[in-house]
N, C-alpha and C positions, 0 to 999 in steps of 0.2 A: 752321702758321706764319701763314697769313692770318687765322685766327680770333684768334690772339694779338695780331696787329696791330690787328684790329678792336676788341679789348678795350682796347688802349691809346688808340685813337681815342675810345672811349666815355669813358675817364678824362679825356681832354682836354675833352670837352664838359661833364663834371661840374665840372672846375676852372673853366671859363668861367662857371659859374653862381654863383660866389662873388662876388656883386656888392654885398654888404653889406646886402641886403634879404631875400634868400632865407633861409628858416629851416628847420632840421631838423624834420621832422614827429615829433610825440610819439607813439610807439607806445602803443596802448591797454594799460593795466595795468602800465605801467613807471613808474619814478621820474622826477622832473623832470630834463630834460637840463641839465647845468651850463652849457654854452656853446651856446645854440640857434642862433646866427648861423652859417650854412654857411661853412666855411673859417676860423672863429675858433677857434684852438687854445689861446689863453692867456686868454680870457675878458674881453678889453678891448672887445668889441663890434664889432670890424672884422675883415675877412678878412685872414689872415696870408700866404696864398700865392695865386698865380695871380689869378683874377678876369678880368673882361672887358678888352679892349684900351682901351676908353674907358668911363668910368663913366656908366651910363645915368641914374642918379638920384643925389642927394646921399646920402652915407653918414653918418648922424648919429652924434654922439658921445653915448652913453647917459649919460655923466657931465655933460653940458651943455657949453656952449662951442661953438666953431666946428665945422662938420662935418669928419669925417676927410677925405673926398674930395668934390669938387664935380662935379655932373653936367656932362658934356661934356669934362672934363679927362682927359688920358691917364693910364693906370694904369702907374706905373713898375715894378710887379712882375708885369706880364702876360707877360713873356718866358717861353717854354717851350722847353726843350732836351731832346733825346733822348740818353741815355747808357746804355750797357750793356756787360757783360763776358761773354764766352763765348757762351752761347745768347742772352743779352741783347744782346751785340754783333751777333749775326746779325739779331735783330729790329730793332735800331737802324739796320741797313742798309736796312730796308724802310720804316720809319715816315716819315722825312722826305720821301720821294717822294710820299706819298699823304695826309699830314696837313698842311694849310697852316698850322696854328698852330705847328708846330715851326720855330723860328727858326734852329737849328743843331743838329748831331748829332755825337757822338763814339762810335765803335764800337771797343771794346777786345777784342782776341783773338776777334774774330768772323771770319766767312769767307763767301765766295761760291763757288758751284759746290757745292751741297750733296752731290752724289754723291761728289765728291772729298773733302769733309770726312768723309763716312761711311766711305770706303774707306781713308783714310790716318790717321785718328785712332787714337792709341794708348790712348785711354781705354777701360778694360776693358768697361764696360757697352755702349759703342758697338760695339766689336769683336764682342761676343757677339750683340747684338741685330741688327746689320746683316749680319755675315759668315755667321753660322750659318744664317740664313734662306736664303742663297744657295748656300752650300757644303754644307749638311747637309739632312736629318739623315744622319749618317754613322756607320758601324760602325768600331770600332777594337778593338785588343786591349791589355790592360794588366794589371798586378798590382792587383787590386781589393781595397780595404779595406771590408768589408761593415759594420763598425761605424761608420766615418766616412762611408760611402756615397759614396766617390770613389776614383779611381785613385790609388795611392800606390806608384809604382815603387820597388822595392828595399827596401821596409819589411817588417818581420816581420808575420806574421799575414795576409798577402795571398794571393790565389789567382789564377792565370791565368784571365782572363775575357774573353768577348766583350761589349763594351759598345756601347750606342747613345748617341751624343752629340747632344743636342737643345737647342734654344733654349727657355729657361724665362724668358719676359719679357726682361729685359736681362742675363741671365747664362746660362751653359751648365750642363747637367746631364749626368752620365754614368750611364746606366741599365744595370744588369747584365742581360744577356740569357741567357747560358748559359756553363757552364764550357768553356774552349777554350784549349789550349796549341798554339802554332804554332812552326814551325821555319823558319829561313831557306830560301827557295826554294818554300815552300808557296804555292799560288795560291788566292785567295779571290774568289768571284764572288757578287755581290749582285744580286738580281733583284726588281723590282716585279712580282709575279705578276699583279696586276690589269691591268698594261699591257705584259705580255710579248708581243713580236712579233719578226719578223725584223729590224725596224729599231730594236730596243730601245736599242742603244748610241747611235744618232743622237738618239733621243728621251730620252736620259738615264734610261731605265727599267732598264738593266742596266749593270754595270761590273765590272771585274776588277782586283784588286791583287795584287802579288807581295810576299811577306814579305821584308823587307830583311835585311841582315847582322846587325842588332841584334834581329831577331825581331819587328819591328813592321810594322804595315800599317794603312791607312785606305782605306775605300771608301764611296762615297755614290751614291744614285740619287734622282731626283725622286719625291716621294710626297705624297699628300694625307693629312692627319691626320683624326681622327674628327670627326664633326659632333655637337656636344654641346648639351644643354639643361640650363641651370643654374637651379635654384630656390632662392631665398634667403628664409629666414624671419628677420626682424630680431629680435634678442634684446638685452636690456640686459646681462644677466650670466647665463650665460657668453656667449661670442661667438656671432655669427649662425649659425644652422643652415643649411648649404648641402647641397643634394642635386644630384648630377650624373647625368644620364641620357645614355647613348650612343644617339643616333638612327641613326647610321650609322658603322660602324667605319672606321678608317683603312685605307689600302691594305695588302694582304697582301704580306709580304716573305719572301724565302728566301735564306739564306746557304749557299753550297756551298763546301766546302774540298777541294781536290785536293792530296794530300800529295806532296811531292817524293820521298818514298821509294817511291811507287807503290802505297801502300795504298789500300783502298777509299775512294771519296769520302765525305765526311760532309756531310749536309744538316741545317740547323737551320731549322725553320719553325714553332717554337712557343717560348713563353717557358719558360726553365728555372728562373727565380727569380721571386718575387713582386715586382712593380714598381707603384708608385703615381705617377701623373703627371696633373696638372690635374684632380684629383678622380676619376680613373678608376683602378681597381685591376686589374692584369693578373696572373692567377694562373698558376703552373706548369702547363703543358699547354695553355693558351689559345693560339689561333693567333697567330703573330707578325705583328702589324699595326703600322703606323706610329702612334705616339702623338702625333706632331707633324708638321707639314707642312714641306716644304723643296723647293728647286729642284734640288739635287744637282749644281750646276755645278762644273767644275774651274777652278782658277786659270789665268790667262794663256792663255785660249783665245778664239777668235773669238766663240763663243757667250756667254761671260762678258762680253766687251767690249760685245757687242750689248745684253746685258741692262743694263749700266751706262748705255749711251747712252739706252736707252728710259726707264730710271729717271730720268735727268736731265731728259728731255723732260717727264716727268710732274711733276717737282718745280719746274720753272722758273716756274710762276705764283706760287710763294711763295718764290722764291730771290732773295736780295739782288742777284745778278748781273743780274737783270732790272729792278731798281729803281735801282741806283746811277747809271746814266746820267741819271736824272730828278731827281737832287738839285738840280742847277744847270745842267747842260749842255743838257738837252732836257726842259724842264719840262712836266709834265702839266697839263692845264687846271685841275685842282683847286687847284693852287698859286697861281693868279691872278697869274702873272708874277713871283712872289717866290721867288728861289732860296734854298736852304738850304745854307750852307757845311757841310763835313763834315771831320772828322779820322778817318782810318782808322789805327788803332794796332795793329800786329802785333808782338808780342814775338818777338825773334829766337830761333829754335829751338823755338818752341811746337809740341808734338806732340799736344796735346789737340784744339785746333782748329788744324790745321797752318798755319804762318805763310804758306805759299804760297797758301792760300785767302784770307787777308787781302790779300795782294798782288793776287790775282785780282779782289777787290772794288775795289781802288784802280785797277786797269787799266780795269775796266768804267766807273768814274767819270771816266776820263780824267786821272788823277793821275800816271800813270807813262808817260813818253814811250817809245814803242816803235819809232819809225822814225828820228827825227832824232838824229844823234850828239851826245853831250855833248862840248863842246870839250876838257875836261880828259882824257877817256878815249878819244875817237875812236869810240865806239860808243854806242848809246842807253842810257840809265839802266836800262832793262829788262834789257838784255843784261849790264850790269854786275852786277845782282843775281843773274842766273842763273849767270854764270861765277864769282861769289864764293861760290856755294853757299847764298846767303841764301834763295832760293826753295825749294831742296831742304830745307834746314833740319833735317838729320838729323846730330846731332853724332857718334853712334857709328860713322859711316862713316869718321871720322878722315881726312878729305880732306887735312889739312895735316901728317900725321904725319912726313913726311921733312924738315920744317923749311924747305922751299923753296917752299911754297904748293902743292906737289903738282899735281894736275890743275887747280888753279885758277890756275896760273902763266900761263895765257893772258892774264891781265890785265896782265902785265908786272911786274917787281920794283919799278918806281917807283910802282905803284898798290897792290900787296899783297905784303908780305914779312914774315917773322917769324923769330925765333930758334927753335932746336930746342925749347927749353923752353916757349916760348909756344905752339908749334904741337902739342905732344905731347898725347896723350889725346883725350878727347871735347871738342872745342873748335870753335867756329864763328867766322865773320868778323863783326866789328862794323862795320856799313856806315855808321853815322851819327856815332859818337864824341861823343855828347852829354856823356859823362862823362870825356872825355880831351882835355886841352889843356895839354901840358907848359909852354908859354910862359906860361900864367897859373896854374901850379901846381895844375892840376885833373887828378886821376888816380883812376879808379875802382878801381884795384888788381887788375883782372881779368887783366892781362897778356895781352890778346887780340890776335890779328892784326886789323889795321884797314885799311879802305880809305883811300887817300890820293889826292885829297881826299875827305872824307866826303860822303855824299849827304844833303843837307838841303834847300836851296832847290830842288834839281833835282826833288824829289818834291812840290813845292807848285804850286798853280795859282791865279791870281787869280779872284775871283768878284765880279761887280758886283751889289750888293744893290738892293732895290726903290727905295731912296731915292737911288741913284746913287753911294753910297760904296763903297769897295773893301774886300773881305775876302779871306780865303785858305782854300782847302781843301788838305789835304796828307795824304800817307802818312808816318807816323812809324814807325820801326823801332828801338825802344829795345833796348839790349843789357843784359839783366838779370843773366845769369849765363853762365859759359863753356859750359855744356852746354845752355842754353836753358831757358825758363820760360814757363808759361801765365799771362798777365796780369800785373798788378802788385798790390802789397799796400798796407797802410797805411804811413805814413812809417817808415823804418828808419834812425834817426839814428846807429846804430852803424856804418854802412857808410862807407868812405872817400868815396864819392859816393852820396848818397841818391837813386837813380834814381826810387824810388817817390814821394818828396816832389817831385822835379823834375817828374814827369808830372802830379801833382795840381795843382801851381801853373800849369803850362803850360796844361792843359785849363781850369782855373778862369778864368784871365785871358782865354783865347780865348773862352770862353762869355760872360764879363762884357762883352766888347766885340763880341759877336755875330760873332766870327770876324775882326774887323778887325786884331787884334794876335796875331801868332804869334811867340813868343820862344823862342830856344834858349840864352840866357845861363845859365851854370852857377850863378849866384846863386840860381836857383829851387830848388836842391837843399838849401839851408841852412834851418835851423830856429831862429829865424824867418828867412825869406828877407830879404836886404838889397837886393832889387831896387827901384828907384825907383817902379815901377808897382804894387807890391804894398803895400797899407797895413799898418802895424804892427798886430799883434793887440791886442785890447782888454786892459786890465789885469786 
């Protein structure tokens, strides 16, 4: 995280060198550079983007005539803004706190509290890369398809097999270990032989699972993987030659099966099938050793919660939650007293970077009132978002299924109500109603339950800029679809209300004015927009 932010800070310094006199160095042995002036992308001899805040020297016109820019004059194109979506939104939550050149920032579908992002994200690579390292490696049983090299329950051509589920970079792999058929009631004990002791259960070095009524089980222990040495010989064609040497094998493992029928226990302490993982081949008969490392924690246990807390403490130096307070409320010295207004945009129901983590970023920045009641609701806006299920943001829980706002009825029917048809299925509450105003014939067609009154200005805070003028920072919660969505897309003119176009124009105008104008008018959703403050597009 921090290295990525440093990379962006270096880009800012490069952009600041586009002063009209710096030229791109001609590499030896290359053809002539068509546009040698740094920052000139159309060949007219002047920089097209960024540049210094004030021109240090005259920028001459190579075609003759007056200089493009005069020394000492302000550069109208020097404003720099940070904008990012998803991971970019997370990075955009850090950059404005530490880079004084950033005049304003907008983070879309980003989040703060990185451990919460990791644990709650439904993005498959995140689940595999984060959760498997903590819960695995674990053994399970399944019907294994050796041709497809994966578990394939109920399919023809499979065989009951003991598999080891491991983390393979950002995906999971199911490695076949031995043939094993289990029956309900069988008990399976897994032991890390290298760490076996009287306290092995407390140390997560041994664990026992009972096969359930469906004939399934899962069991995990903590284990160290092998220590490997990798030697790569670069090749042009075919691909590089890679040799992997095992310097130290992974921990030895033993699987013991105690049958419910009382038969003799079965021990598995060697590979029964050939397995290849991370360049190492394990052959039948080889000792059963862990091919990958893992912590072997169980869900929802004190130890697991302690691990999450420690992980968050490690992540905090690069977490937006540590930087959001410094956008404008508590400036770091590096910003030289100049605050950076920010928009935190969390799309309702986002389960990739959970919307609750975007709200957490806004809380850290002071954009969500957590103690003072809102006059319309009698409770703080933060509590409104919690009770309306916006922070939870999980549509498939169907909190509104009974048509009376269900568990969310604590807000009162005057603030949240919906018909049975509107509340059925996977649906979430629209907290802001940017695309719904029946009095002005604005309807996004989503038939969603909505907060009344919508939360808009309640989630904005004034910011005093360095020149004394007033700007705004805000939390925006656009309702993109009934079941939730990650981020927004290019304009979608086929929609009854083009929320994507609306957000593009809202953010664009906010950037153009350095955060001084924040508009919620629905005219921004039209193409072309007919808002007075948005100029007509060129012919």
